[in-house]
Structure formats: structure tokens, C-alpha cells
N, C-alpha and C positions, 0 to 999 in steps of 0.2 A: 622666436621660439614661442612666445606667449600666444601669438595669433594662431599658430598651428595647434597648440594645446586647446585653445578656446574652440576652434573649429572641430577638433576631435570630440570634445565634450558635448557640443551641440548635436553632432551627428549621432553619437552613441545614445543620447537621451531620447531620440526619436525612434529607436529600434526596440520593438517589443522583446521580452524574454522568450527564448526559443524553447526552454524547458519549463513546462507548466504541469501542475498535478493533473492526473487523469481522474475525473470525478463523475460518479453516477448519482443522479438525483431522481426521486419520484415524490409522491405525496407525503411519504413518511420518513425517508432517510436521505442523508448525504454521506456517500462513501467515497473516500479519496485515497488513491494510491500515489505515493510520492515518486516522481520521475527519476530522481537521483538514486533512491534506495529501494524502491519497490515496497516500502512499508505502508501499512494501512492506518487510516484514521476514520472515525465514524461519528456521526451526530444525527439528531433528529432534524426533520425538515425545517422547523421554525428557526433553527440556527442560521439558515441562509437568508431568511427574510428579516431577522432582527439581529443584525451583526453586533450591536453593542451588548446584547444579552446572550451572545452565542455560547459563552462558557456554560451557562445554565442548561444548554441542550447537548453538550458533549457527552458521548458514551465512552469513547476512548480518548486518551490525552492527545492534544494537538501540540506536539513539540517539533523542533527542527534539528535533526530529522525526527520523524515520528518515533515514539518509544516502544510501540508494539512491533514485534519482528519475529521472523522464523529463523531457527538455528538448525542446520543440517549436520548430522554426525555420521561420519564414514569411518568405521573402525575407530582409530584413535584421533582422527582429524575432525576439527570443528570448523564449520563455515557459516557465516551469517548471510542469508539470502540478500543479494544486492550489495554485499560488502566488497572491500578492496581485494579479497582473496580470489576474486573472479571478475567477470565482466558481463554486461548485458548483450546478448545476441538479438534480443527484442526488448526495447524499453516499453514501459507500460503504455498500452494502446487500448482505446475503447472500441469494442466490436459489438454492435447491437446493445444488449443489456449486460455486458460483462467487460471486465478489464483483464487483459492478458499480458504477462511479462515472462521472458525467458532469460535466465542468468545461469552462469556456470563457469567451469574451469576445466583443466585436463582430466579431473577425476569424476566430476558429476555434471549433469545438466538438469536444471530445475525449472519447470514451467509452473507459474502461479496464475491461477484464474480466480477472480473475484466477481461473483455474479448474483443478481437479484434472484430471490426465490419467493414463492407465495404460498399462503395457507391452502391446503388441499380442498377444504370444504367451502371456504368463504372467498377465495381468490385474493385475499388481502396480501399485498406485496410489501411485507414489512421485515424482511430478512435478507441476509446475503450468505452465500456459501463460499468458502475458501478452499480451493483445491491445490494440491501440490503434487505434481508428477515428477519423480526423481529417477534419473537414468544413471546406471553404473557405466561410466566411460573408461574404466580401467580394463586391463587385460586379465584380471583375476576376480575370484569370488570375494565379495566384501559385504559387510553388514552395514545397512543404511537405515537411518531413522531421522525423525524430525521433532523438534520441540517448538511449538507455537506459543509465544508469550504475548498476552493481552495486558496492556497497562490500563486498567479500568479507572474511570473517572468518578463514578458515583459511590456514595456510601462511606466516604472516607472521613466525614464529619460525625459518623455514628460509631459506637463501639462494635456494631455488627456490620461487617463490610459486605457479606454475601448471604444469600438465602437459597436453600436447596428446594427442589420440587416438593418435598414433603413438609416444607415449612421450617426446617431446621435452620437456625441463624448461626453464623460463624463469627465468633469473637477472636479466635486464635487460629494460628496456622493449622491447616488441615490437608490431608492427603487421602486420595481414594485410588484404588486400583482393582483390576479384575472384576469379580462379581459385585464388589461394593460400589461401583461407579453409579452416581445418581443419573437419572435421565436428562437433567438440566440443572443449571445454576443461574442465579439472578444477581445483578449488581444494581442497587437502587438507593435513593435517598431515604432517610429514616421516616420522613413525614409521608412518603409514598404518593404525593400528589403530582409528581413529575413523571415523564416517560422513563422507563428503566430498560436495562440491557439484559437479555437472556441468551445464555450459551447452551446450545443443543448438543447432547452427547450421544444420543441414540436416535435411530430413524433410518429410512431407506436411503437417504442421500449422504449420510455421514458415516465416517469410519470411527468406531468406538476407540478412544485412546487407550493405550496401555496403562496410563497413570495420569491423574490430574492433581496438581498441587496449587493450593491457595496460600500465598505467603507475601512477604515484603518484596517490592519490585527490585530494590538494590541487591538484596540477598540472592534472588534468582538470577540477577545479572552477573553476580560474582561467582556463583556456583551453578553453571548452566546444565550440567547433566546429573551429577550425583548429589543434588541438594537433599538434605535431611531436615525434616521439620522438627520443631520442638512444640509439643502439644500445649504447653503453657506460655508460649511465645506469641504476643500480639503482633500486629502488622507494623513493627518498628525495626529499624536497623540503626540503633543509637551509637554515636551521637549524630549520625548523618541524616536520617530521615525518620519521620513519625507518620503513622497512618498512611503509608504509601503501599497500597495493596495491588496485587496482580494475580493473574491466573495463568498457569503453565500447563499446556497439554502435551503429553509425550506419546508419540506414535512410533511403533517399531522398537528395536531395529529388526529388519528383515534381511535375510541372506539373499543377495542378488548375484546372478552370473553376469559376465561381461555383456554389456548391451541391454541388460534386462531392466525394465522400469517398474516402479511401484507407485501407487497413488494413495494419498491420504486426504481426507476432506472433513471439514467441520462447519458449523453454522452459527452465526450470530444474528440476533434479531431483537425486535421489541418484545416486551413481556406480553404473554397471551397464550391461549391454548390452540392446539391444532398442529398437525404434521405439515412439513413443507414439501413442495414439489417445484419443478422448474417451470410449470405453467406453459404459456404459449411458446416458449423457446425449447421445448423438448420435442424431438422427432420420434424417437423410440425410447420408451422408459422401461428400464429394468433395474433391479436393485444393484446399486453401486456402478451402473453402466450408462447412465443418462448422457445423451450426446450434448455437446455444447454448440451445435450448429443451429443458428436461428432459422425460423420459417420465413421465407421471402414473401412479402405482401406488397401490393401496389402502393406507391407513394401518392399522397394527396398533393395538390398543386402547391400549397404553402410549404409542405415538407420538402418538395423537390427544389423550390426556390431557395429555401434555407440551406440545403446541401450544396447547391450551386454557389451560393455566397461564400460558404465555408471553403469550398475548393478554390474560389478566387482568392480568399485571404491566405490560404496556404501557398498559392502561387506567388502572392506578393511577398510573403516571408522568404520564400526561396530566392526571389530576385533581390531582396534586401541583403540576404546572406552573400550573394555574389557581389553586390555593391560594396559591402563591408570589406571583402577581400581586396577589391580594387582600391578602396579608400586607404586601407592599411598600407598598400604598396606605395601609394602617393605620399602618405605621411612619412614613410621610411625614407623616400627619396628626398623630401624637403628637410627632414631632420639631418640627414647625412650632409647635405649642402650647408646647413646652418652651423654644423659642428666642424666644418673645415675638412670634410672628406674629399674623396676623389670626384664626386659628382658635381658638375657645374650646371647651375640653373640659369638658362638664358631667358630673355624677355619673351621670346617665342614659346619656350617650354612653359613658362608661367601662365601664359595665355591659354595654352592647351590644358593645363591642370585646372584653371578656373572654369573652363568650358566643360571639362569632364565632371567636375564636382557639381556644376549646375545641372547637367544632364542626369546625374544619378539621384539628385535630391528633388527633382520635379515630379 
């Protein structure tokens, strides 16, 4: 038995994990979508190069699973995107400069797209747009909306966790809705010498939320839809958490007919001025209707070689998956024989198993 278990351990440790985060990187940002949950994490680019100091470059918390997530509400039902109440028909996959995932159940289908955007005047690619297209899969009219919750990382060592576009600093829970919505908000360290996170609430690519709430993360987690702020309440949920702030964006609800979709979008980026556009990945640009289809350009020889290598590695992984199925069948046969089952292992069969294992591990 011990020899079989040892062989199993050795074989498993040589097989790479098949589910890895989908990550976009450029000169400025690292954007990761978790393959298990579809949740987002975000950091500045130097966090990839200086792993020991990566925490100093985080813009959203890096938890397992990530703590920033989207909550869809359909009438009285609540569903977390990527949660157990549904399943992925398309797990997060990188296409060009965006990551797409599709999750849903019998009531809704939700497509999430995370894509780089750039400043219109300078071409600086230092932001990402998050899009959610939600389809009513029921046979009746329903009200559908979404709450996007960002678990922000910066500013929690300061009494002022957020700053608005007009310079207003937030020390207490705050809510904005309707005409009072600010054009943007900022999460940054008090000393201001590090990169900071900016959330965009108005512009051609974004959907203005119905409401924005700045409050304690745990409090927003416990009261997902009808959270009421207390204007003299700092970003605490005592005795459980102190200075744990988050931003909740509420979109909708909108009444949808059977089969009808609705789209909501918002932007996160680094601090700075200028409106965002899709840049080289827009084919036809119109307000709220920019396409996600990339422009096809010829590949350089080095890029083609890299893609061919990736395709080879994918093929190797597929072959490993087949080998693992065969190995598991062999292990089951050996274990049954060792435990006194109906299977009898002859010397000839043992030789066949040894040869099969050698062929699969070469």
C-alpha cells in the first residue's frame, strides 16, 4: 500500500494546477480574475516585480477568494456572481486585452468582462472597465440590478479613507445618489507618495450608478441591499473589524422582459485626469455601445513563436489530464487487489502496469 501511495504522490506533484487566475498586465497595472469565483483583484505593476513588497502596491485586497465581488438581485432573490447558486458556462478566459467569464443559473445569465482602457488624450493605459451583461432567463417580467463591492486596500491607516473629486475627505460612512453623485472617488495613502486607486462614476464608457455607499466592508457584506449609513459612524464594525472600508456601487434595478438583457459598466484606474476610451480595441465607438472585438493585426515572429509554445503547453496539459485518468484507474486496480478484492494481479499484469506507468511519465 505504501508503495502505491508514494507513487501517487510523486505523480501528482509533477502535474501543474489546471485552474490558474486569468491575469492582465501592462506597464501600470496587474488585474487578476479568479478562475474559481470570477472575482477581481488589482495592483500596480511594480507589485509583480517586487513580490516581497507587493502588499504596498495592492489597490484591492488579495484574499482567497478575493473579497471584491458582484451581487445580482432579481426581485427578492440574491446571487453572488461566481457563487454556488449557479455555475460557469465560460470560466474566466483572456481574449486580447480583456478577460471574459459567463456565469448563471435557471433565472439569470451574467457575462462579466474586465478590459484595459486608456486615457483619451494621452493614450495612457492605466484603467480597467468592468462590464456586466445580465439576461432574464425566466418566463416572466422581473426587476434585475447589481451591486459591485470593492474591498479597497489603501487609506485604512488614515482617519480619511476616501477623497472625492472636489477634494472632500471622508472620515465617516457616506452615501450618494441621484444628482449628488460625484464624478469620481479616490482611495489613497495619507502621505500620498504611492500610486492610488480612482473609481470613475461618469463618462462615455460607464453607467452612472443609482447609489454609491462608502462604509465598513463587513457591514456591507451583512446587509447587501438595504444598508443604511450612520453619518457619525466611522469605518468600523466593532468588535469584529476596525478601519476596514469598502465601496458599494448599486445599479438598477431595471424591469426586464423574458430574454431581455441589461448592461452595467464602471471603471477603476490609477489617479489622474482625463476620460477613458477603449483605444486600439474599439472598432466602432458610441456612447455605452463600444464593441469588445479586438482589431486583428499581423503577429511578429517572436509573438507567433510564443503563441505556438503556449499551444504546445496546452496540449501537454491535455495529455497529462488523460494520463491522470489512466493512472487513477491503475491505482484503483492495485488498491482493490491489496485490500483483498475480487481483482487478482498476476506477474504479467504487474509488468503491463509498470510499462504503462513508464510510458505515461516519459
